[in-house]
C-alpha positions in Angstrom: 13.8 2.7 -17.6 12.4 -0.6 -18.6 9.8 -3.1 -17.4 12.5 -4.8 -15.3 15.5 -2.6 -14.3 18.2 -4.7 -12.8 20.9 -2.0 -12.8 21.3 -1.3 -9.1 23.2 1.9 -9.8 20.0 3.6 -10.9 18.3 6.0 -8.5 14.8 4.6 -9.3 14.1 1.0 -10.2 11.0 -0.3 -12.0 9.8 -3.9 -12.2 6.5 -5.2 -13.6 6.0 -8.9 -12.9 3.9 -11.5 -14.6 0.8 -10.7 -12.4 0.9 -7.0 -13.4 2.3 -5.9 -10.1 4.6 -2.9 -10.7 7.1 -2.0 -8.1 8.8 1.4 -8.2 11.8 1.5 -5.8 13.7 4.6 -4.7 17.3 3.3 -4.7 19.5 5.7 -2.8 19.9 4.0 0.6 23.2 5.7 1.2 21.4 9.0 1.1 18.3 7.7 3.0 16.5 7.8 -0.3 16.4 11.6 -0.4 15.3 13.0 -3.7 16.6 15.7 -5.9 15.6 17.0 -9.4 17.1 13.8 -11.0 15.2 11.4 -8.8 12.0 13.4 -9.2 12.4 13.2 -13.0 13.1 9.4 -12.8 10.1 8.9 -10.5 7.9 10.8 -12.9 9.0 8.7 -15.8 8.5 5.5 -13.9 5.0 6.5 -12.7 4.1 7.5 -16.3 5.3 4.3 -17.7 3.2 2.3 -15.2 0.2 4.4 -15.8 0.5 3.9 -19.6 1.1 0.1 -19.4 -2.2 -1.8 -19.9 -0.6 -4.9 -18.2 0.0 -3.0 -14.9 -2.7 -3.9 -12.3 -1.2 -2.6 -9.0 1.7 -0.2 -8.1 3.9 -0.6 -5.0 6.0 2.4 -4.1 9.0 1.2 -2.0 12.6 2.1 -1.2 15.8 0.3 -0.4 17.6 0.6 2.9 16.5 1.6 6.4 14.6 4.8 5.5 11.6 5.2 3.2 12.8 8.7 2.3 14.4 11.6 4.0 12.7 14.0 1.7 14.7 16.6 -0.2 18.4 15.9 -0.7 20.7 18.4 1.1 22.8 19.1 -2.0 19.7 19.8 -4.0 18.4 22.2 -1.3 21.7 24.0 -1.2 21.5 24.5 -5.0 17.9 25.7 -4.8 19.0 28.3 -2.2 20.9 30.1 -4.9 18.2 29.8 -7.6 16.1 32.7 -8.8 12.4 32.8 -8.1 11.8 31.6 -11.7 14.2 28.7 -11.3 12.6 27.7 -8.0 9.2 27.8 -9.6 10.3 25.5 -12.4 11.9 23.2 -9.9 8.7 23.1 -7.7 6.5 22.5 -10.6 8.5 19.4 -11.6 7.9 18.0 -8.1 4.2 18.9 -8.3 3.9 17.1 -11.6 5.5 13.9 -10.1 3.0 14.0 -7.2 0.1 14.6 -9.6 1.0 11.6 -11.7 1.2 9.3 -8.7 -2.0 10.7 -7.1 -4.0 10.1 -10.2 -2.5 6.8 -11.2 -5.4 4.8 -12.8 -4.5 1.6 -10.8 -4.4 1.0 -7.1 -1.2 2.3 -5.4 0.4 1.0 -2.2 3.2 2.8 -0.2 5.4 0.3 1.6 7.0 2.3 4.4 9.8 0.5 6.3 11.4 3.5 8.0 11.5 7.3 8.3 9.5 9.4 5.9 10.2 13.1 6.2 9.2 16.2 4.3 8.2 15.5 0.7 8.2 11.7 1.4 5.0 12.3 3.5 3.6 13.6 0.2 4.5 10.4 -1.6 2.7 8.4 1.0 -0.3 10.6 0.9 -0.5 10.3 -2.9 -0.9 6.5 -2.6 -4.3 5.0 -2.2 -3.1 3.1 0.8 0.1 2.8 2.9 1.4 -0.2 4.9 4.0 0.7 7.4 6.5 -1.0 9.7 5.9 -0.1 13.4 9.4 1.3 13.3 8.4 3.9 10.6 8.2 7.5 11.6 7.0 10.7 9.9 7.7 14.4 9.9 6.5 17.4 8.0 9.8 19.0 8.7 9.9 21.9 6.2 9.4 24.8 8.7 12.6 23.7 10.6 14.4 25.1 7.5 12.2 28.1 7.2 10.2 26.5 4.3 6.7 25.2 3.9 5.2 21.8 2.6 3.5 23.6 -0.3 3.6 21.2 -3.2 2.6 18.2 -1.1 -0.1 20.1 0.9 -3.1 19.3 -1.3 -2.5 15.5 -0.9 -1.4 15.6 2.8 -4.4 17.8 3.8 -6.7 15.5 1.9 -5.2 12.5 3.7 -5.1 13.7 7.3 -7.4 16.7 7.4 -7.0 20.4 8.0 -6.9 20.2 11.8 -4.0 17.8 12.0 -2.2 19.6 9.1 -2.4 22.9 11.0 -0.5 21.3 13.8 2.0 19.1 12.0 2.8 21.7 9.3 3.8 24.1 12.1 5.4 21.9 14.8 7.5 19.8 12.4 7.3 17.1 15.1 8.3 13.5 14.4 5.3 11.2 14.8 4.9 7.5 15.0 3.3 5.0 12.6 0.5 4.6 15.2 -0.4 8.3 15.0 0.0 8.2 11.2 -2.6 5.4 11.2 -5.0 7.4 13.5 -4.7 10.3 11.0 -5.5 8.0 8.0 -2.0 8.5 6.4 -1.2 4.9 7.0 -3.7 2.0 6.5 -2.0 -0.9 8.3 1.0 -1.3 10.7 3.0 -4.5 11.1 6.2 -5.8 12.5 9.2 -5.1 10.1 9.5 -8.8 9.2 5.8 -8.9 8.2 5.9 -5.9 5.9 6.3 -7.8 2.7 3.7 -10.4 3.6 1.1 -7.7 4.5 1.8 -5.9 1.2 1.2 -9.2 -0.6 -2.1 -9.6 1.3 -3.3 -6.3 -0.1 -2.0 -7.0 -3.6 -3.8 -10.4 -3.7 -7.0 -8.7 -2.6 -6.7 -6.0 -5.3 -5.9 -8.5 -8.1 -9.2 -10.3 -7.3 -11.2 -7.2 -8.4 -12.2 -6.0 -11.8 -9.4 -3.7 -13.2 -11.8 -1.3 -14.9 -14.1 -1.3 -11.9 -11.2 -0.3 -9.6 -10.1 2.5 -11.9 -13.7 3.8 -12.1 -14.2 3.4 -8.3 -11.0 5.5 -7.7 -12.2 8.2 -10.1 -15.5 8.1 -8.4 -13.9 9.3 -5.2 -12.1 12.2 -6.9 -15.4 13.2 -8.7 -17.8 12.9 -5.7 -15.6 14.1 -2.8 -16.8 17.4 -1.5 -19.8 17.6 -3.8 -23.2 18.6 -2.6 -25.8 15.8 -2.9 -27.9 17.4 -5.6 -30.3 15.8 -8.1 -27.5 16.2 -10.7 -25.0 14.3 -8.6 -27.6 11.5 -7.8 -28.3 11.2 -11.5 -24.6 11.1 -12.4 -23.9 8.3 -10.0 -26.9 6.4 -11.2 -25.6 6.7 -14.7 -22.2 5.3 -13.7 -23.6 2.2 -12.0 -25.9 1.5 -14.9 -23.1 1.9 -17.4 -20.8 -0.5 -15.6 -23.5 -3.1 -15.0 -23.9 -3.5 -18.8 -20.2 -3.2 -19.6 -18.2 -6.3 -20.6 -16.4 -6.4 -17.3 -19.5 -5.9 -15.3 -21.3 -8.7 -17.1 -18.3 -10.9 -16.6 -18.1 -10.2 -12.9 -21.8 -10.7 -12.3 -21.8 -13.9 -14.4 -18.8 -15.3 -12.5 -20.5 -14.6 -9.2 -23.8 -16.3 -10.1 -21.9 -19.2 -11.8 -19.7 -19.6 -8.8 -16.5 -19.5 -10.9 -13.5 -17.2 -10.9 -13.9 -14.0 -13.0 -11.8 -13.9 -16.1 -9.3 -11.4 -14.6 -8.7 -13.7 -11.7 -8.2 -16.7 -13.9 -5.7 -14.8 -16.0 -3.7 -13.9 -12.9 -3.7 -17.5 -11.8 -2.6 -18.8 -15.2 0.3 -16.2 -15.3 1.5 -17.2 -11.9 1.5 -21.0 -12.7 3.4 -20.3 -16.0 6.1 -18.2 -14.3 
């Protein structure tokens, strides 16, 4: 997998453009982008490559075809049914690792959801920082229909939509709309299908205007502060973080650009790269 995969036979495509926008695309439209152990391994490699690439500024998670992802591939599930407990555990841990890498990606992540997202695909959406969906998209945590549970995705889904909604949707396996997904905070924005690309670009443009290190630290701040009691120790820790970033090179550049009424260096670099392309 390279910075620009053009082989359309691949299950997962990765492209990083001149602006530093990385797009990871699930490419199994004939299977409704269902994933199996091979796709999970490919996604893990793609996410890891993006996370380790200093030029990557934003990640878009997308898929080809009418469905975002049908979740687990039927053939894969059939194989898993004959696995031992130990083999199933190894298999589940590979999925869990893929979700972990996506969730803790050091750059902003956007899920672009054009159609149905079922089962584990809801976990992919929940692991992204934000999700933009077509109003034709639909969602379902469908595992219990098969006598299974949404175990590996549960930490991310519960974090996204809350325990109360999870208790319902984990048990009913009902199909729900993009509108309800937005009410539950799984989806950030809903647009007409033909406006999906443009709305994703609006979000990307907004993110590229911000300090890269500041965004990474802001994302980590959420992970570190969420659920913590507001103690003197936490107050001191957050004070240390703002003091440190104010005197950092990026913080000084951002403040200087604001007061000088000029674009910050990271914005100027993006504009130059776009003009040169």
